[in-house]
C-alpha positions in Angstrom: -44.0 93.6 97.7 -46.3 91.2 99.6 -44.9 89.4 102.6 -44.7 85.7 102.1 -42.7 82.6 101.1 -42.7 81.0 97.8 -43.5 77.3 97.7 -42.5 75.2 94.7 -41.8 71.6 93.9 -38.3 72.2 92.5 -39.4 71.3 89.0 -41.7 74.2 88.1 -42.4 77.8 89.2 -43.5 78.3 92.8 -47.2 77.4 93.1 -48.3 79.8 95.8 -47.2 82.9 97.5 -47.9 81.7 101.1 -47.9 84.1 103.9 -45.9 82.5 106.8 -48.3 83.8 109.5 -51.3 82.3 107.6 -49.4 79.0 107.1 -48.5 78.8 110.8 -52.1 79.5 111.8 -53.5 77.0 109.3 -51.1 74.2 110.5 -52.0 74.9 114.2 -55.8 74.7 113.4 -55.3 71.5 111.5 -53.3 70.0 114.4 -56.0 71.0 116.9 -58.7 69.7 114.5 -60.7 72.9 114.7 -60.6 74.4 111.2 -64.3 74.3 110.6 -65.6 74.1 107.0 -63.4 75.6 104.2 -65.6 78.7 104.3 -65.2 79.0 108.1 -61.5 78.4 107.8 -61.2 81.1 105.2 -62.9 83.6 107.6 -60.6 82.6 110.5 -57.5 83.1 108.3 -58.7 86.2 106.6 -58.3 84.7 103.1 -60.6 83.5 100.4 -62.1 80.0 100.3 -60.2 79.5 97.0 -56.9 80.3 98.8 -57.8 77.8 101.6 -58.0 75.0 98.9 -54.6 76.2 97.5 -52.9 76.2 100.9 -54.3 72.7 101.6 -53.1 71.5 98.2 -49.7 72.9 98.7 -49.4 71.4 102.2 -50.1 68.0 100.6 -48.0 68.4 97.5 -45.0 70.5 98.7 -44.7 69.4 102.3 -46.1 65.8 101.9 -48.5 66.6 104.8 -51.3 63.9 105.0 -54.1 66.4 105.3 -57.6 65.1 105.0 -61.1 66.5 105.7 -63.8 65.0 107.9 -67.3 65.9 106.8 -68.8 64.5 110.0 -66.4 66.5 112.3 -66.3 69.5 109.9 -62.5 69.9 110.1 -59.3 69.3 108.3 -56.9 67.0 110.2 -53.5 65.2 109.7 -54.0 61.5 109.0 -51.3 59.9 111.0 -48.6 60.8 113.4 -46.0 63.5 112.6 -45.4 67.2 112.7 -44.8 69.9 110.1 -41.8 72.0 111.0 -40.8 75.4 109.6 -37.5 76.2 111.2 -33.9 77.1 110.7 -31.4 74.3 111.4 -27.8 75.4 111.7 -25.2 73.4 109.9 -22.2 72.3 111.8 
């Protein structure tokens, strides 16, 4: 079985089998505004360009992340203040 986490919207089947390491790398590159073009980003992450678009779509839809792309800067970025957190929070 492939390592990953399943992301879904709660209403349908999971949309993507996202590898957690790839997701963390992607979010860090977006935060630093140094993703490059989708093709360059695919190479950096070791995935296909099609999967780059799928990850970006899922960040927007499943995590409500305000991800946008700047053609002039050639990078994805978060439009607004905030952070995407993937962590365990202990219930008390």
